C-alpha positions in Angstrom: 158.0 124.0 56.6 155.4 123.6 59.3 156.4 123.5 62.8 156.3 119.8 63.7 156.9 120.1 67.5 156.3 122.9 70.0 158.8 121.4 72.4 162.0 122.9 71.2 164.2 120.4 73.1 162.5 117.5 71.3 163.4 119.2 68.0 167.0 119.6 69.2 167.1 115.9 69.9 166.0 115.4 66.3 168.1 118.1 64.6 171.0 118.9 67.0 171.2 122.6 66.2 173.7 124.9 67.8 171.6 128.1 68.0 167.9 128.8 68.7 166.2 132.1 67.9 163.1 133.1 69.8 161.1 136.3 70.4 162.3 138.6 73.2 158.8 138.3 74.8 160.0 134.9 76.1 163.1 136.3 77.8 163.0 135.6 81.6 159.8 133.7 81.3 159.9 130.9 83.9 159.3 128.2 81.2 162.1 129.6 79.0 164.5 129.9 81.9 164.1 126.1 82.3 164.4 125.5 78.6 167.4 127.7 78.3 169.1 125.8 81.1 168.5 122.5 79.3 169.9 124.0 76.1 172.9 125.3 78.0 173.7 121.8 79.1 174.0 120.6 75.5 175.8 123.6 74.2 172.9 125.4 72.4 172.9 129.2 72.5 169.5 130.8 72.8 169.3 134.2 71.1 166.3 136.5 71.8 165.1 138.7 69.0 163.8 142.0 70.1 160.3 143.2 69.1 160.6 145.4 66.0 157.7 147.9 65.6 156.2 147.7 62.1 157.7 144.2 61.3 155.2 141.5 60.8 156.4 137.9 61.4 153.4 136.7 59.4 154.4 138.8 56.4 158.0 137.7 56.7 156.9 134.0 56.9 154.6 134.3 53.9 157.4 136.0 51.9 159.9 133.2 52.8 157.3 130.6 51.8 156.9 132.3 48.4 160.7 132.5 47.9 160.9 128.7 48.7 158.1 128.0 46.3 155.8 126.6 49.0 152.9 128.8 48.1 151.8 130.6 44.9 153.1 134.1 44.3 
């Protein structure tokens, strides 16, 4: 699934999720402090994933796409 919208709050308005996972590099970033406050108002918990040395999000994403049949194996 391609990311349809960069504005996570707009996606919440569409999907109404309860938890949002983002990379730890956004923790305490001014833009995310504002975003987290907006999510807090609607009851969404923001969880920051720590950086994991040796783990490639690109490889993880490609593997998930293969498992879902979105790309050829």
